All heavy atoms as a GROMACS GRO file, in nm:
protein
  620
    1MET      N    1  -5.036  -0.597   7.763
    1MET     CA    2  -5.130  -0.511   7.834
    1MET      C    3  -5.080  -0.485   7.976
    1MET      O    4  -5.032  -0.576   8.042
    1MET     CB    5  -5.266  -0.578   7.842
    1MET     CG    6  -5.335  -0.592   7.712
    1MET     SD    7  -5.453  -0.461   7.696
    1MET     CE    8  -5.548  -0.524   7.563
    2ALA      N    9  -5.096  -0.364   8.019
    2ALA     CA   10  -5.057  -0.326   8.154
    2ALA      C   11  -5.181  -0.292   8.234
    2ALA      O   12  -5.278  -0.238   8.180
    2ALA     CB   13  -4.964  -0.205   8.148
    3LYS      N   14  -5.179  -0.325   8.361
    3LYS     CA   15  -5.286  -0.283   8.449
    3LYS      C   16  -5.249  -0.145   8.503
    3LYS      O   17  -5.142  -0.128   8.563
    3LYS     CB   18  -5.304  -0.381   8.565
    3LYS     CG   19  -5.420  -0.344   8.654
    3LYS     CD   20  -5.443  -0.446   8.763
    3LYS     CE   21  -5.562  -0.403   8.846
    3LYS     NZ   22  -5.584  -0.497   8.957
    4VAL      N   23  -5.336  -0.046   8.476
    4VAL     CA   24  -5.312   0.091   8.518
    4VAL      C   25  -5.433   0.144   8.594
    4VAL      O   26  -5.542   0.090   8.583
    4VAL     CB   27  -5.282   0.184   8.397
    4VAL    CG1   28  -5.156   0.141   8.325
    4VAL    CG2   29  -5.400   0.190   8.302
    5THR      N   30  -5.410   0.250   8.668
    5THR     CA   31  -5.518   0.320   8.736
    5THR      C   32  -5.542   0.450   8.662
    5THR      O   33  -5.450   0.527   8.639
    5THR     CB   34  -5.481   0.349   8.882
    5THR    OG1   35  -5.456   0.225   8.950
    5THR    CG2   36  -5.592   0.426   8.953
    6VAL      N   37  -5.668   0.473   8.626
    6VAL     CA   38  -5.706   0.600   8.564
    6VAL      C   39  -5.771   0.683   8.673
    6VAL      O   40  -5.868   0.639   8.737
    6VAL     CB   41  -5.802   0.579   8.445
    6VAL    CG1   42  -5.851   0.712   8.390
    6VAL    CG2   43  -5.734   0.498   8.336
    7ARG      N   44  -5.716   0.802   8.698
    7ARG     CA   45  -5.768   0.894   8.799
    7ARG      C   46  -5.833   1.013   8.730
    7ARG      O   47  -5.773   1.074   8.642
    7ARG     CB   48  -5.656   0.944   8.890
    7ARG     CG   49  -5.599   0.837   8.976
    7ARG     CD   50  -5.501   0.895   9.077
    7ARG     NE   51  -5.445   0.787   9.156
    7ARG     CZ   52  -5.321   0.783   9.198
    7ARG    NH1   53  -5.238   0.881   9.168
    7ARG    NH2   54  -5.278   0.682   9.268
    8TYR      N   55  -5.953   1.044   8.776
    8TYR     CA   56  -6.030   1.155   8.718
    8TYR      C   57  -6.028   1.273   8.814
    8TYR      O   58  -6.040   1.256   8.935
    8TYR     CB   59  -6.174   1.112   8.696
    8TYR     CG   60  -6.189   0.987   8.613
    8TYR    CD1   61  -6.225   0.867   8.672
    8TYR    CD2   62  -6.167   0.990   8.476
    8TYR    CE1   63  -6.240   0.751   8.595
    8TYR    CE2   64  -6.180   0.875   8.399
    8TYR     CZ   65  -6.217   0.757   8.460
    8TYR     OH   66  -6.230   0.642   8.384
    9TRP      N   67  -6.015   1.392   8.758
    9TRP     CA   68  -6.014   1.514   8.838
    9TRP      C   69  -6.125   1.608   8.790
    9TRP      O   70  -6.160   1.610   8.674
    9TRP     CB   71  -5.877   1.582   8.827
    9TRP     CG   72  -5.769   1.497   8.884
    9TRP    CD1   73  -5.687   1.412   8.815
    9TRP    CD2   74  -5.734   1.482   9.020
    9TRP    NE1   75  -5.602   1.348   8.899
    9TRP    CE2   76  -5.629   1.388   9.028
    9TRP    CE3   77  -5.781   1.539   9.138
    9TRP    CZ2   78  -5.570   1.351   9.148
    9TRP    CZ3   79  -5.722   1.502   9.258
    9TRP    CH2   80  -5.618   1.409   9.263
   10ALA      N   81  -6.177   1.687   8.884
   10ALA     CA   82  -6.273   1.795   8.858
   10ALA      C   83  -6.390   1.747   8.773
   10ALA      O   84  -6.460   1.654   8.812
   10ALA     CB   85  -6.201   1.914   8.796
   11ALA      N   86  -6.415   1.809   8.658
   11ALA     CA   87  -6.531   1.776   8.574
   11ALA      C   88  -6.528   1.632   8.525
   11ALA      O   89  -6.633   1.568   8.508
   11ALA     CB   90  -6.540   1.871   8.455
   12ALA      N   91  -6.409   1.576   8.504
   12ALA     CA   92  -6.398   1.436   8.462
   12ALA      C   93  -6.445   1.344   8.574
   12ALA      O   94  -6.515   1.245   8.549
   12ALA     CB   95  -6.255   1.404   8.421
   13LYS      N   96  -6.409   1.376   8.697
   13LYS     CA   97  -6.453   1.297   8.812
   13LYS      C   98  -6.604   1.303   8.827
   13LYS      O   99  -6.670   1.201   8.850
   13LYS     CB  100  -6.384   1.349   8.938
   13LYS     CG  101  -6.418   1.273   9.064
   13LYS     CD  102  -6.341   1.330   9.182
   13LYS     CE  103  -6.381   1.268   9.312
   13LYS     NZ  104  -6.307   1.327   9.426
   14ALA      N  105  -6.660   1.422   8.811
   14ALA     CA  106  -6.806   1.437   8.819
   14ALA      C  107  -6.876   1.358   8.709
   14ALA      O  108  -6.977   1.292   8.733
   14ALA     CB  109  -6.843   1.585   8.813
   15ALA      N  110  -6.823   1.362   8.588
   15ALA     CA  111  -6.885   1.292   8.476
   15ALA      C  112  -6.872   1.140   8.489
   15ALA      O  113  -6.963   1.066   8.452
   15ALA     CB  114  -6.823   1.338   8.344
   16ALA      N  115  -6.759   1.092   8.543
   16ALA     CA  116  -6.739   0.948   8.561
   16ALA      C  117  -6.816   0.896   8.681
   16ALA      O  118  -6.852   0.778   8.685
   16ALA     CB  119  -6.590   0.917   8.577
   17GLY      N  120  -6.839   0.983   8.780
   17GLY     CA  121  -6.906   0.941   8.901
   17GLY      C  122  -6.816   0.858   8.993
   17GLY      O  123  -6.863   0.790   9.083
   18ILE      N  124  -6.685   0.866   8.969
   18ILE     CA  125  -6.588   0.789   9.046
   18ILE      C  126  -6.454   0.862   9.037
   18ILE      O  127  -6.427   0.930   8.938
   18ILE     CB  128  -6.580   0.645   8.990
   18ILE    CG1  129  -6.500   0.554   9.082
   18ILE    CG2  130  -6.526   0.642   8.849
   18ILE    CD1  131  -6.516   0.406   9.047
   19ALA      N  132  -6.371   0.847   9.139
   19ALA     CA  133  -6.242   0.917   9.140
   19ALA      C  134  -6.136   0.842   9.061
   19ALA      O  135  -6.049   0.905   8.999
   19ALA     CB  136  -6.194   0.936   9.284
   20GLU      N  137  -6.139   0.711   9.062
   20GLU     CA  138  -6.039   0.633   8.989
   20GLU      C  139  -6.090   0.492   8.965
   20GLU      O  140  -6.181   0.446   9.035
   20GLU     CB  141  -5.906   0.629   9.062
   20GLU     CG  142  -5.909   0.560   9.196
   20GLU     CD  143  -5.774   0.562   9.267
   20GLU    OE1  144  -5.710   0.669   9.272
   20GLU    OE2  145  -5.734   0.455   9.316
   21GLU      N  146  -6.031   0.426   8.867
   21GLU     CA  147  -6.068   0.288   8.837
   21GLU      C  148  -5.957   0.221   8.758
   21GLU      O  149  -5.879   0.287   8.690
   21GLU     CB  150  -6.201   0.280   8.764
   21GLU     CG  151  -6.207   0.357   8.635
   21GLU     CD  152  -6.348   0.368   8.579
   21GLU    OE1  153  -6.438   0.293   8.622
   21GLU    OE2  154  -6.368   0.452   8.491
   22PRO      N  155  -5.948   0.088   8.766
   22PRO     CA  156  -5.843   0.015   8.695
   22PRO      C  157  -5.882  -0.016   8.551
   22PRO      O  158  -6.001  -0.033   8.520
   22PRO     CB  159  -5.831  -0.114   8.776
   22PRO     CG  160  -5.968  -0.137   8.829
   22PRO     CD  161  -6.024   0.001   8.856
   23TYR      N  162  -5.781  -0.023   8.466
   23TYR     CA  163  -5.798  -0.062   8.326
   23TYR      C  164  -5.680  -0.147   8.285
   23TYR      O  165  -5.571  -0.135   8.342
   23TYR     CB  166  -5.807   0.060   8.234
   23TYR     CG  167  -5.940   0.130   8.238
   23TYR    CD1  168  -5.963   0.234   8.326
   23TYR    CD2  169  -6.044   0.090   8.156
   23TYR    CE1  170  -6.086   0.298   8.331
   23TYR    CE2  171  -6.167   0.152   8.160
   23TYR     CZ  172  -6.188   0.256   8.248
   23TYR     OH  173  -6.310   0.317   8.254
   24GLN      N  174  -5.700  -0.227   8.182
   24GLN     CA  175  -5.593  -0.304   8.118
   24GLN      C  176  -5.574  -0.243   7.980
   24GLN      O  177  -5.668  -0.241   7.900
   24GLN     CB  178  -5.633  -0.450   8.103
   24GLN     CG  179  -5.646  -0.525   8.233
   24GLN     CD  180  -5.516  -0.586   8.278
   24GLN    OE1  181  -5.464  -0.547   8.381
   24GLN    NE2  182  -5.463  -0.678   8.204
   25ALA      N  183  -5.456  -0.192   7.952
   25ALA     CA  184  -5.430  -0.130   7.822
   25ALA      C  185  -5.280  -0.121   7.798
   25ALA      O  186  -5.202  -0.108   7.893
   25ALA     CB  187  -5.492   0.010   7.817
   26ALA      N  188  -5.241  -0.124   7.672
   26ALA     CA  189  -5.100  -0.112   7.636
   26ALA      C  190  -5.061   0.034   7.610
   26ALA      O  191  -4.946   0.072   7.631
   26ALA     CB  192  -5.070  -0.196   7.513
   27THR      N  193  -5.157   0.115   7.562
   27THR     CA  194  -5.129   0.254   7.529
   27THR      C  195  -5.236   0.344   7.590
   27THR      O  196  -5.344   0.298   7.628
   27THR     CB  197  -5.128   0.278   7.376
   27THR    OG1  198  -5.260   0.255   7.326
   27THR    CG2  199  -5.027   0.189   7.305
   28LEU      N  200  -5.206   0.473   7.592
   28LEU     CA  201  -5.303   0.570   7.640
   28LEU      C  202  -5.428   0.567   7.553
   28LEU      O  203  -5.539   0.576   7.603
   28LEU     CB  204  -5.241   0.710   7.643
   28LEU     CG  205  -5.333   0.823   7.687
   28LEU    CD1  206  -5.390   0.800   7.826
   28LEU    CD2  207  -5.259   0.956   7.679
   29ALA      N  208  -5.412   0.552   7.422
   29ALA     CA  209  -5.526   0.547   7.332
   29ALA      C  210  -5.619   0.431   7.368
   29ALA      O  211  -5.741   0.446   7.370
   29ALA     CB  212  -5.480   0.535   7.187
   30GLU      N  213  -5.561   0.315   7.397
   30GLU     CA  214  -5.644   0.199   7.436
   30GLU      C  215  -5.715   0.224   7.568
   30GLU      O  216  -5.833   0.190   7.582
   30GLU     CB  217  -5.557   0.074   7.449
   30GLU     CG  218  -5.509   0.018   7.317
   30GLU     CD  219  -5.421  -0.105   7.336
   30GLU    OE1  220  -5.420  -0.165   7.446
   30GLU    OE2  221  -5.352  -0.140   7.239
   31ALA      N  222  -5.646   0.282   7.663
   31ALA     CA  223  -5.708   0.311   7.793
   31ALA      C  224  -5.824   0.409   7.777
   31ALA      O  225  -5.932   0.388   7.832
   31ALA     CB  226  -5.605   0.368   7.890
   32LEU      N  227  -5.803   0.515   7.698
   32LEU     CA  228  -5.910   0.613   7.679
   32LEU      C  229  -6.027   0.554   7.600
   32LEU      O  230  -6.142   0.589   7.625
   32LEU     CB  231  -5.855   0.738   7.611
   32LEU     CG  232  -5.755   0.818   7.695
   32LEU    CD1  233  -5.700   0.935   7.614
   32LEU    CD2  234  -5.816   0.864   7.825
   33GLY      N  235  -5.999   0.464   7.507
   33GLY     CA  236  -6.106   0.395   7.437
   33GLY      C  237  -6.191   0.313   7.532
   33GLY      O  238  -6.315   0.312   7.524
   34ALA      N  239  -6.126   0.245   7.626
   34ALA     CA  240  -6.199   0.166   7.726
   34ALA      C  241  -6.280   0.257   7.819
   34ALA      O  242  -6.392   0.223   7.858
   34ALA     CB  243  -6.101   0.081   7.806
   35VAL      N  244  -6.223   0.373   7.855
   35VAL     CA  245  -6.296   0.470   7.938
   35VAL      C  246  -6.423   0.514   7.866
   35VAL      O  247  -6.531   0.518   7.923
   35VAL     CB  248  -6.207   0.592   7.971
   35VAL    CG1  249  -6.289   0.706   8.028
   35VAL    CG2  250  -6.096   0.553   8.067
   36ARG      N  251  -6.411   0.544   7.736
   36ARG     CA  252  -6.527   0.590   7.659
   36ARG      C  253  -6.635   0.481   7.650
   36ARG      O  254  -6.754   0.512   7.653
   36ARG     CB  255  -6.484   0.633   7.519
   36ARG     CG  256  -6.406   0.762   7.517
   36ARG     CD  257  -6.365   0.803   7.375
   36ARG     NE  258  -6.278   0.917   7.378
   36ARG     CZ  259  -6.145   0.912   7.368
   36ARG    NH1  260  -6.083   0.796   7.354
   36ARG    NH2  261  -6.074   1.023   7.372
   37GLU      N  262  -6.592   0.356   7.638
   37GLU     CA  263  -6.689   0.246   7.634
   37GLU      C  264  -6.761   0.232   7.767
   37GLU      O  265  -6.882   0.208   7.770
   37GLU     CB  266  -6.619   0.114   7.601
   37GLU     CG  267  -6.588   0.096   7.456
   37GLU     CD  268  -6.527  -0.042   7.428
   37GLU    OE1  269  -6.557  -0.138   7.502
   37GLU    OE2  270  -6.449  -0.051   7.332
   38ARG      N  271  -6.688   0.245   7.875
   38ARG     CA  272  -6.746   0.226   8.008
   38ARG      C  273  -6.833   0.345   8.049
   38ARG      O  274  -6.928   0.329   8.126
   38ARG     CB  275  -6.636   0.204   8.111
   38ARG     CG  276  -6.688   0.159   8.246
   38ARG     CD  277  -6.578   0.132   8.345
   38ARG     NE  278  -6.501   0.014   8.308
   38ARG     CZ  279  -6.395  -0.029   8.376
   38ARG    NH1  280  -6.353   0.037   8.483
   38ARG    NH2  281  -6.329  -0.136   8.337
   39HIS      N  282  -6.798   0.464   8.002
   39HIS     CA  283  -6.867   0.587   8.042
   39HIS      C  284  -6.910   0.668   7.920
   39HIS      O  285  -6.859   0.778   7.897
   39HIS     CB  286  -6.775   0.673   8.129
   39HIS     CG  287  -6.728   0.607   8.254
   39HIS    ND1  288  -6.806   0.594   8.366
   39HIS    CD2  289  -6.609   0.548   8.283
   39HIS    CE1  290  -6.738   0.532   8.460
   39HIS    NE2  291  -6.618   0.503   8.412
   40PRO      N  292  -7.003   0.617   7.840
   40PRO     CA  293  -7.050   0.698   7.726
   40PRO      C  294  -7.125   0.821   7.778
   40PRO      O  295  -7.174   0.821   7.890
   40PRO     CB  296  -7.142   0.602   7.651
   40PRO     CG  297  -7.190   0.507   7.755
   40PRO     CD  298  -7.078   0.493   7.854
   41GLY      N  299  -7.132   0.922   7.699
   41GLY     CA  300  -7.207   1.040   7.740
   41GLY      C  301  -7.115   1.153   7.780
   41GLY      O  302  -7.017   1.186   7.712
   42GLU      N  303  -7.144   1.213   7.896
   42GLU     CA  304  -7.076   1.335   7.939
   42GLU      C  305  -6.924   1.318   7.951
   42GLU      O  306  -6.849   1.406   7.909
   42GLU     CB  307  -7.134   1.385   8.072
   42GLU     CG  308  -7.074   1.516   8.120
   42GLU     CD  309  -7.092   1.633   8.024
   42GLU    OE1  310  -7.184   1.633   7.942
   42GLU    OE2  311  -7.011   1.728   8.032
   43LEU      N  312  -6.877   1.207   8.006
   43LEU     CA  313  -6.732   1.190   8.020
   43LEU      C  314  -6.664   1.188   7.884
   43LEU      O  315  -6.556   1.245   7.868
   43LEU     CB  316  -6.698   1.064   8.099
   43LEU     CG  317  -6.549   1.042   8.125
   43LEU    CD1  318  -6.485   1.161   8.195
   43LEU    CD2  319  -6.526   0.916   8.205
   44THR      N  320  -6.725   1.128   7.787
   44THR     CA  321  -6.669   1.127   7.652
   44THR      C  322  -6.651   1.269   7.601
   44THR      O  323  -6.548   1.302   7.541
   44THR     CB  324  -6.760   1.046   7.557
   44THR    OG1  325  -6.763   0.911   7.604
   44THR    CG2  326  -6.708   1.047   7.416
   45ARG      N  327  -6.747   1.357   7.628
   45ARG     CA  328  -6.736   1.497   7.587
   45ARG      C  329  -6.628   1.570   7.667
   45ARG      O  330  -6.552   1.650   7.612
   45ARG     CB  331  -6.871   1.567   7.601
   45ARG     CG  332  -6.971   1.520   7.495
   45ARG     CD  333  -7.103   1.597   7.501
   45ARG     NE  334  -7.185   1.561   7.616
   45ARG     CZ  335  -7.263   1.452   7.623
   45ARG    NH1  336  -7.269   1.369   7.520
   45ARG    NH2  337  -7.335   1.428   7.730
   46VAL      N  338  -6.620   1.542   7.797
   46VAL     CA  339  -6.519   1.606   7.880
   46VAL      C  340  -6.378   1.568   7.835
   46VAL      O  341  -6.287   1.650   7.832
   46VAL     CB  342  -6.541   1.571   8.030
   46VAL    CG1  343  -6.425   1.617   8.116
   46VAL    CG2  344  -6.672   1.632   8.080
   47LEU      N  345  -6.358   1.441   7.797
   47LEU     CA  346  -6.226   1.395   7.755
   47LEU      C  347  -6.170   1.474   7.637
   47LEU      O  348  -6.048   1.486   7.624
   47LEU     CB  349  -6.230   1.246   7.719
   47LEU     CG  350  -6.248   1.149   7.834
   47LEU    CD1  351  -6.262   1.007   7.779
   47LEU    CD2  352  -6.136   1.158   7.933
   48LEU      N  353  -6.257   1.528   7.554
   48LEU     CA  354  -6.212   1.606   7.439
   48LEU      C  355  -6.133   1.730   7.480
   48LEU      O  356  -6.052   1.782   7.404
   48LEU     CB  357  -6.330   1.646   7.351
   48LEU     CG  358  -6.406   1.532   7.284
   48LEU    CD1  359  -6.531   1.584   7.216
   48LEU    CD2  360  -6.315   1.461   7.184
   49ARG      N  361  -6.159   1.779   7.602
   49ARG     CA  362  -6.096   1.902   7.650
   49ARG      C  363  -5.983   1.876   7.750
   49ARG      O  364  -5.923   1.970   7.800
   49ARG     CB  365  -6.201   1.992   7.716
   49ARG     CG  366  -6.314   2.031   7.623
   49ARG     CD  367  -6.414   2.128   7.687
   49ARG     NE  368  -6.462   2.092   7.819
   49ARG     CZ  369  -6.570   2.017   7.844
   49ARG    NH1  370  -6.640   1.968   7.745
   49ARG    NH2  371  -6.607   1.993   7.967
   50CYS      N  372  -5.957   1.750   7.781
   50CYS     CA  373  -5.863   1.716   7.887
   50CYS      C  374  -5.718   1.709   7.841
   50CYS      O  375  -5.690   1.686   7.724
   50CYS     CB  376  -5.900   1.579   7.947
   50CYS     SG  377  -6.050   1.584   8.046
   51SER      N  378  -5.631   1.727   7.938
   51SER     CA  379  -5.490   1.693   7.919
   51SER      C  380  -5.464   1.571   8.008
   51SER      O  381  -5.544   1.537   8.096
   51SER     CB  382  -5.399   1.810   7.955
   51SER     OG  383  -5.420   1.850   8.089
   52PHE      N  384  -5.351   1.505   7.985
   52PHE     CA  385  -5.324   1.379   8.053
   52PHE      C  386  -5.181   1.374   8.104
   52PHE      O  387  -5.090   1.425   8.040
   52PHE     CB  388  -5.347   1.261   7.957
   52PHE     CG  389  -5.485   1.262   7.897
   52PHE    CD1  390  -5.507   1.319   7.772
   52PHE    CD2  391  -5.592   1.209   7.964
   52PHE    CE1  392  -5.633   1.324   7.717
   52PHE    CE2  393  -5.720   1.212   7.910
   52PHE     CZ  394  -5.741   1.270   7.786
   53LEU      N  395  -5.166   1.312   8.220
   53LEU     CA  396  -5.035   1.279   8.274
   53LEU      C  397  -5.027   1.127   8.280
   53LEU      O  398  -5.122   1.062   8.324
   53LEU     CB  399  -5.016   1.333   8.416
   53LEU     CG  400  -5.024   1.483   8.439
   53LEU    CD1  401  -5.009   1.512   8.588
   53LEU    CD2  402  -4.916   1.555   8.361
   54VAL      N  403  -4.916   1.071   8.236
   54VAL     CA  404  -4.893   0.927   8.247
   54VAL      C  405  -4.772   0.909   8.338
   54VAL      O  406  -4.662   0.956   8.305
   54VAL     CB  407  -4.872   0.862   8.110
   54VAL    CG1  408  -4.833   0.716   8.125
   54VAL    CG2  409  -5.000   0.873   8.026
   55ASP      N  410  -4.796   0.848   8.452
   55ASP     CA  411  -4.690   0.830   8.552
   55ASP      C  412  -4.623   0.962   8.586
   55ASP      O  413  -4.501   0.970   8.602
   55ASP     CB  414  -4.588   0.725   8.506
   55ASP     CG  415  -4.651   0.588   8.488
   55ASP    OD1  416  -4.752   0.559   8.556
   55ASP    OD2  417  -4.599   0.511   8.407
   56GLY      N  418  -4.704   1.068   8.593
   56GLY     CA  419  -4.654   1.200   8.633
   56GLY      C  420  -4.597   1.284   8.521
   56GLY      O  421  -4.564   1.400   8.542
   57ASP      N  422  -4.584   1.229   8.401
   57ASP     CA  423  -4.529   1.303   8.288
   57ASP      C  424  -4.639   1.353   8.196
   57ASP      O  425  -4.726   1.275   8.156
   57ASP     CB  426  -4.434   1.215   8.207
   57ASP     CG  427  -4.310   1.176   8.286
   57ASP    OD1  428  -4.261   1.260   8.365
   57ASP    OD2  429  -4.263   1.061   8.269
   58PRO      N  430  -4.636   1.481   8.158
   58PRO     CA  431  -4.737   1.534   8.067
   58PRO      C  432  -4.730   1.466   7.930
   58PRO      O  433  -4.621   1.445   7.876
   58PRO     CB  434  -4.703   1.682   8.053
   58PRO     CG  435  -4.606   1.712   8.162
   58PRO     CD  436  -4.541   1.583   8.200
   59VAL      N  437  -4.846   1.433   7.875
   59VAL     CA  438  -4.852   1.372   7.742
   59VAL      C  439  -4.832   1.479   7.635
   59VAL      O  440  -4.770   1.454   7.532
   59VAL     CB  441  -4.986   1.298   7.722
   59VAL    CG1  442  -5.005   1.253   7.579
   59VAL    CG2  443  -4.994   1.181   7.818
   60GLY      N  444  -4.886   1.597   7.659
   60GLY     CA  445  -4.871   1.706   7.563
   60GLY      C  446  -4.936   1.672   7.430
   60GLY      O  447  -5.046   1.618   7.425
   61THR      N  448  -4.865   1.698   7.321
   61THR     CA  449  -4.922   1.678   7.187
   61THR      C  450  -4.887   1.542   7.127
   61THR      O  451  -4.919   1.516   7.012
   61THR     CB  452  -4.872   1.788   7.091
   61THR    OG1  453  -4.729   1.784   7.086
   61THR    CG2  454  -4.918   1.926   7.137
   62ARG      N  455  -4.821   1.456   7.205
   62ARG     CA  456  -4.786   1.322   7.152
   62ARG      C  457  -4.914   1.246   7.118
   62ARG      O  458  -5.016   1.259   7.186
   62ARG     CB  459  -4.708   1.241   7.255
   62ARG     CG  460  -4.566   1.290   7.274
   62ARG     CD  461  -4.492   1.204   7.373
   62ARG     NE  462  -4.543   1.231   7.508
   62ARG     CZ  463  -4.525   1.149   7.611
   62ARG    NH1  464  -4.463   1.034   7.597
   62ARG    NH2  465  -4.572   1.182   7.730
   63GLY      N  466  -4.909   1.167   7.014
   63GLY     CA  467  -5.022   1.082   6.978
   63GLY      C  468  -5.050   0.982   7.089
   63GLY      O  469  -4.958   0.918   7.140
   64HIS      N  470  -5.175   0.971   7.129
   64HIS     CA  471  -5.209   0.882   7.240
   64HIS      C  472  -5.176   0.737   7.210
   64HIS      O  473  -5.149   0.659   7.302
   64HIS     CB  474  -5.358   0.897   7.275
   64HIS     CG  475  -5.390   1.033   7.328
   64HIS    ND1  476  -5.519   1.075   7.348
   64HIS    CD2  477  -5.310   1.136   7.366
   64HIS    CE1  478  -5.518   1.199   7.396
   64HIS    NE2  479  -5.392   1.238   7.407
   65ASP      N  480  -5.172   0.701   7.083
   65ASP     CA  481  -5.136   0.564   7.046
   65ASP      C  482  -4.986   0.538   7.059
   65ASP      O  483  -4.942   0.423   7.056
   65ASP     CB  484  -5.185   0.529   6.906
   65ASP     CG  485  -5.128   0.622   6.800
   65ASP    OD1  486  -5.097   0.739   6.832
   65ASP    OD2  487  -5.116   0.578   6.685
   66THR      N  488  -4.906   0.643   7.078
   66THR     CA  489  -4.762   0.626   7.094
   66THR      C  490  -4.720   0.627   7.241
   66THR      O  491  -4.603   0.602   7.271
   66THR     CB  492  -4.684   0.737   7.020
   66THR    OG1  493  -4.707   0.863   7.085
   66THR    CG2  494  -4.723   0.744   6.873
   67VAL      N  495  -4.812   0.658   7.330
   67VAL     CA  496  -4.780   0.667   7.473
   67VAL      C  497  -4.804   0.532   7.537
   67VAL      O  498  -4.918   0.489   7.557
   67VAL     CB  499  -4.865   0.777   7.542
   67VAL    CG1  500  -4.832   0.784   7.690
   67VAL    CG2  501  -4.845   0.912   7.475
   68ARG      N  502  -4.694   0.460   7.566
   68ARG     CA  503  -4.700   0.327   7.624
   68ARG      C  504  -4.731   0.336   7.774
   68ARG      O  505  -4.681   0.428   7.842
   68ARG     CB  506  -4.569   0.252   7.605
   68ARG     CG  507  -4.520   0.244   7.461
   68ARG     CD  508  -4.600   0.158   7.369
   68ARG     NE  509  -4.608   0.020   7.417
   68ARG     CZ  510  -4.690  -0.070   7.363
   68ARG    NH1  511  -4.767  -0.037   7.261
   68ARG    NH2  512  -4.695  -0.192   7.409
   69LEU      N  513  -4.810   0.244   7.823
   69LEU     CA  514  -4.842   0.237   7.966
   69LEU      C  515  -4.761   0.126   8.030
   69LEU      O  516  -4.728   0.025   7.966
   69LEU     CB  517  -4.991   0.212   7.983
   69LEU     CG  518  -5.084   0.317   7.919
   69LEU    CD1  519  -5.229   0.280   7.942
   69LEU    CD2  520  -5.054   0.456   7.972
   70THR      N  521  -4.728   0.145   8.158
   70THR     CA  522  -4.649   0.046   8.231
   70THR      C  523  -4.733  -0.018   8.340
   70THR      O  524  -4.826   0.044   8.394
   70THR     CB  525  -4.525   0.112   8.295
   70THR    OG1  526  -4.568   0.216   8.383
   70THR    CG2  527  -4.433   0.170   8.190
   71GLU      N  528  -4.700  -0.142   8.372
   71GLU     CA  529  -4.770  -0.215   8.476
   71GLU      C  530  -4.768  -0.135   8.607
   71GLU      O  531  -4.662  -0.088   8.650
   71GLU     CB  532  -4.703  -0.352   8.496
   71GLU     CG  533  -4.774  -0.441   8.595
   71GLU     CD  534  -4.911  -0.491   8.547
   71GLU    OE1  535  -4.933  -0.501   8.423
   71GLU    OE2  536  -4.995  -0.519   8.633
   72GLY      N  537  -4.886  -0.118   8.665
   72GLY     CA  538  -4.897  -0.043   8.790
   72GLY      C  539  -4.894   0.107   8.773
   72GLY      O  540  -4.891   0.181   8.872
   73GLY      N  541  -4.896   0.154   8.649
   73GLY     CA  542  -4.888   0.297   8.620
   73GLY      C  543  -5.018   0.370   8.648
   73GLY      O  544  -5.121   0.311   8.683
   74THR      N  545  -5.012   0.501   8.631
   74THR     CA  546  -5.127   0.588   8.656
   74THR      C  547  -5.147   0.684   8.540
   74THR      O  548  -5.051   0.742   8.489
   74THR     CB  549  -5.104   0.671   8.784
   74THR    OG1  550  -5.079   0.581   8.892
   74THR    CG2  551  -5.225   0.756   8.817
   75VAL      N  552  -5.272   0.699   8.500
   75VAL     CA  553  -5.313   0.798   8.401
   75VAL      C  554  -5.398   0.901   8.474
   75VAL      O  555  -5.500   0.865   8.534
   75VAL     CB  556  -5.393   0.736   8.286
   75VAL    CG1  557  -5.445   0.844   8.191
   75VAL    CG2  558  -5.310   0.632   8.212
   76GLU      N  559  -5.357   1.026   8.473
   76GLU     CA  560  -5.434   1.134   8.534
   76GLU      C  561  -5.511   1.207   8.424
   76GLU      O  562  -5.451   1.247   8.324
   76GLU     CB  563  -5.342   1.234   8.604
   76GLU     CG  564  -5.243   1.173   8.700
   76GLU     CD  565  -5.300   1.140   8.838
   76GLU    OE1  566  -5.412   1.184   8.869
   76GLU    OE2  567  -5.230   1.071   8.913
   77VAL      N  568  -5.641   1.221   8.443
   77VAL     CA  569  -5.728   1.289   8.347
   77VAL      C  570  -5.759   1.426   8.402
   77VAL      O  571  -5.827   1.440   8.505
   77VAL     CB  572  -5.858   1.209   8.323
   77VAL    CG1  573  -5.948   1.280   8.224
   77VAL    CG2  574  -5.824   1.067   8.276
   78LEU      N  575  -5.706   1.531   8.336
   78LEU     CA  576  -5.712   1.668   8.387
   78LEU      C  577  -5.792   1.759   8.295
   78LEU      O  578  -5.741   1.806   8.193
   78LEU     CB  579  -5.571   1.724   8.403
   78LEU     CG  580  -5.474   1.639   8.486
   78LEU    CD1  581  -5.333   1.690   8.469
   78LEU    CD2  582  -5.516   1.639   8.631
   79PRO      N  583  -5.917   1.788   8.332
   79PRO     CA  584  -5.993   1.886   8.254
   79PRO      C  585  -5.937   2.025   8.276
   79PRO      O  586  -5.870   2.050   8.377
   79PRO     CB  587  -6.135   1.877   8.310
   79PRO     CG  588  -6.135   1.768   8.409
   79PRO     CD  589  -5.993   1.732   8.439
   80PRO      N  590  -5.965   2.117   8.184
   80PRO     CA  591  -5.922   2.255   8.209
   80PRO      C  592  -5.994   2.311   8.330
   80PRO      O  593  -6.111   2.279   8.353
   80PRO     CB  594  -5.962   2.329   8.081
   80PRO     CG  595  -6.050   2.240   8.005
   80PRO     CD  596  -6.038   2.101   8.060
   81PHE      N  597  -5.924   2.387   8.410
   81PHE     CA  598  -5.988   2.447   8.526
   81PHE      C  599  -5.924   2.582   8.552
   81PHE      O  600  -5.812   2.609   8.509
   81PHE     CB  601  -5.980   2.358   8.650
   81PHE     CG  602  -5.841   2.313   8.685
   81PHE    CD1  603  -5.763   2.387   8.771
   81PHE    CD2  604  -5.789   2.197   8.630
   81PHE    CE1  605  -5.635   2.345   8.804
   81PHE    CE2  606  -5.660   2.154   8.662
   81PHE     CZ  607  -5.584   2.229   8.749
   82ALA      N  608  -6.000   2.667   8.619
   82ALA     CA  609  -5.951   2.801   8.652
   82ALA      C  610  -5.926   2.808   8.802
   82ALA      O  611  -5.981   2.731   8.878
   82ALA     CB  612  -6.054   2.906   8.610
   83GLY      N  613  -5.847   2.898   8.840
   83GLY     CA  614  -5.821   2.916   8.983
   83GLY      C  615  -5.688   2.984   9.002
   83GLY      O  616  -5.615   3.013   8.910
   84GLY      N  617  -5.657   3.003   9.126
   84GLY     CA  618  -5.532   3.072   9.151
   84GLY      C  619  -5.475   3.040   9.283
   84GLY      O  620  -5.499   2.956   9.355
   0.00000   0.00000   0.00000
């Protein structure tokens, strides 16, 4: 298990009520499962529409259970947003 920081942006930040928080997880899937347990409700719905960066790299279509997390790493939770 790695200790990582999960950072929430835009609608995810509003739904979580916090900008970032620590988690212990080996994979992105485990981290997101822990997020859903800690924040049931609106954040769980927002996560369905989000994309993710792990240590600055886009996850894209990779299975979340295949994305390994590293000690001291960062998971960015990015809801879709408009702007220019």
